[in-house]
C-alpha positions, 0 to 999 in steps of 0.5 A: 173629438179630442180628449181634453188631456190629449194636447195639440202641438202649436203652430209652427211660424217658420222663420222667414230670411227676407224679412227678418234681413230687412227689418233688422236692417232697418233696426241698423241704419235708424239706431244710431249707436247700433249704426256706429258699432256696426261701422266702428265693427265692420272697418275693423274686419275691412282693415284685418282683411287688407292686411291679411290678403296683403301679407300671409294669406298672398300665395293664396290668393296669388291671381295666376295661380288661384284667379277664382279665390282672387276675385272672391277674396278682394271683392269681398274685402271691397264689399266690407269696405264700400259697407263702412264707407255707406254706413259713414255717409248716412251717419252724416246725413243730418237734417236741420231745421231753424226757427227764429222770429223777432219778438220779446224772447227769454234768457235761457238757461241751459240747467233749467228744466223748464222755461219760466214754469212752461215746459215745451221747450224741455218736452222739445229737447226730450224728443229730439234726444229720442231721434239722436237729434239735438235742439239749440236755443237761443234768445235774449230779452229783446232779441227775440228767440232762434230755436234750431234742430239737427237730427239725423236724416234716418232718424227723421225718415223712419219718423215719417215712415211709422206715421204713415204706417199708424195712418194706413193700419 
């Protein structure tokens, strides 16, 4: 029996580096703002590495005297550059959904918070904004309505994954 004033040490959870890296990478890829900040910082690192390797580090990276350093440095530079390119490509991938009808239509007021007392389009705009997308509405009385959603594929894929995870739980 343990006396009441004696406290047991709390259980320590070990940090799983692979799991942490995977979740951090997912967060970086899903969040457009963080992805763009990371892309900017990585571009700066790549440019500095290229400049340094071509100027004052060139004598240290001579392939005849230090082939290992030469290969290692330029492979690291290539890795950083490829990372930037992949982040840029991932940022450019967009999913576009377009819905059009030939109904009565309505007057679109860009500053309106609701349309004729209805909140559906406002809610759709807010949800599109949450995933980093945009919602465009074109309509005119007697002309029908067209709604266009454009969102980065990464957030659409993330939303699908979250729905799958919540459905399986």
